[in-house]
C-alpha positions as CSV (number, residue, x, y, z in Angstrom):
1,M,226.3,-88.0,87.0
2,R,228.7,-85.9,90.0
3,P,228.3,-87.2,93.1
4,R,226.6,-83.7,94.2
5,D,224.2,-84.2,91.6
6,Y,223.6,-88.2,92.6
7,A,223.7,-86.7,96.2
8,S,220.6,-84.6,95.5
9,S,218.8,-86.7,93.1
10,L,219.2,-89.4,96.3
11,A,217.3,-86.8,99.2
12,E,215.0,-85.6,96.2
13,R,213.8,-89.3,95.8
14,A,213.6,-90.5,99.4
15,P,210.4,-88.9,100.5
16,R,208.9,-90.5,98.0
17,D,210.9,-94.0,97.8
18,H,209.9,-95.5,101.3
19,K,212.2,-98.1,100.5
20,L,215.4,-95.5,99.9
21,A,214.7,-93.8,102.7
22,I,215.0,-96.4,104.8
23,A,218.2,-97.6,103.5
24,I,219.6,-94.1,103.6
25,S,218.3,-93.8,107.7
26,D,219.9,-97.5,108.0
27,A,223.2,-96.1,107.0
28,N,223.4,-93.5,108.6
29,W,222.7,-95.4,112.1
30,G,225.8,-97.7,111.3
31,E,227.7,-94.5,110.7
32,L,226.6,-93.1,113.9
33,V,227.2,-96.3,116.0
34,R,230.4,-96.7,114.6
35,Q,231.4,-93.6,115.3
36,L,230.2,-94.0,118.7
37,E,232.3,-97.6,119.3
38,Y,235.6,-95.6,118.1
39,K,235.1,-93.1,120.6
40,A,234.0,-95.7,123.6
41,E,237.1,-97.3,122.6
42,W,239.7,-94.1,122.1
43,Y,238.8,-93.4,125.7
44,G,238.7,-96.7,127.6
45,R,234.8,-96.7,127.6
46,K,232.2,-99.4,126.9
47,L,229.8,-98.8,124.5
48,V,226.7,-101.0,125.8
49,K,223.6,-101.6,123.1
50,I,220.1,-103.1,123.8
51,D,217.6,-104.5,121.4
52,R,216.4,-102.5,119.0
53,Y,212.7,-103.4,120.4
54,F,213.3,-102.8,124.1
55,P,210.1,-101.0,125.5
56,S,212.0,-97.8,126.4
57,S,209.3,-95.5,125.9
58,K,206.8,-97.6,127.1
59,R,208.1,-98.9,130.1
60,C,207.5,-97.4,133.5
61,S,211.0,-96.6,135.1
62,N,209.2,-96.4,138.9
63,C,207.3,-99.9,138.8
64,G,208.5,-101.4,135.1
65,Y,205.0,-101.7,134.3
66,V,204.6,-102.3,130.2
67,V,201.9,-99.9,128.6
68,E,200.6,-102.2,125.9
69,K,200.3,-99.2,123.3
70,L,201.8,-96.0,122.7
71,P,201.3,-94.4,119.7
72,L,203.9,-91.9,119.2
73,N,202.0,-88.6,119.3
74,I,201.9,-89.4,123.1
75,R,204.3,-87.5,124.4
76,E,203.3,-87.6,128.1
77,W,201.3,-90.9,129.7
78,D,200.5,-91.8,133.3
79,C,201.3,-95.1,134.5
80,P,198.2,-96.9,135.0
81,E,200.2,-99.5,137.6
82,C,201.7,-96.9,140.2
83,G,199.9,-93.3,138.7
84,I,203.8,-91.7,138.2
85,H,203.6,-89.0,135.3
86,H,206.3,-89.6,132.3
87,D,207.7,-87.9,129.7
88,R,208.1,-90.5,126.8
89,D,211.6,-88.8,126.0
90,I,212.9,-88.9,129.5
91,N,211.5,-91.9,130.9
92,A,213.0,-94.0,127.9
93,A,216.3,-92.5,128.6
94,I,216.0,-93.5,132.3
95,N,215.0,-97.3,130.9
96,I,217.8,-97.1,128.6
97,L,219.9,-96.0,131.0
98,A,218.9,-98.8,133.5
99,A,219.5,-101.4,130.8
100,G,223.0,-100.6,129.8
101,L,224.0,-100.6,133.6
102,A,222.2,-103.9,134.3
103,V,224.7,-105.3,131.1
104,S,227.6,-103.7,132.3
105,V,227.3,-104.9,136.0
106,C,225.8,-108.9,135.6
107,G,225.7,-109.2,131.6
108,A,221.6,-108.8,131.8
109,R,220.3,-109.4,128.4
110,F,217.7,-106.4,127.2
């Protein structure tokens, strides 16, 4: 089997084979992280990784309250503690930046 045939075969099977789809996704994520590490080193920067289970979308970037459940189809939510309105992706980006800065400055673990 030629490499191109093999790749197209994997692409056809991946949607039906959950384990294969996860393996391909993990491999792609690993490559992205490798490239980010390379670029950070190239430019004299530090790449900070946070825990994959850090609740970046569910944590209020204003007061720190963590929502118990937040399904992926909910794109906006209001914090029940402080009442601020959040866009899920923007809120996650703010929380990830804050966690990365905390790790850089004081060595906190997230």
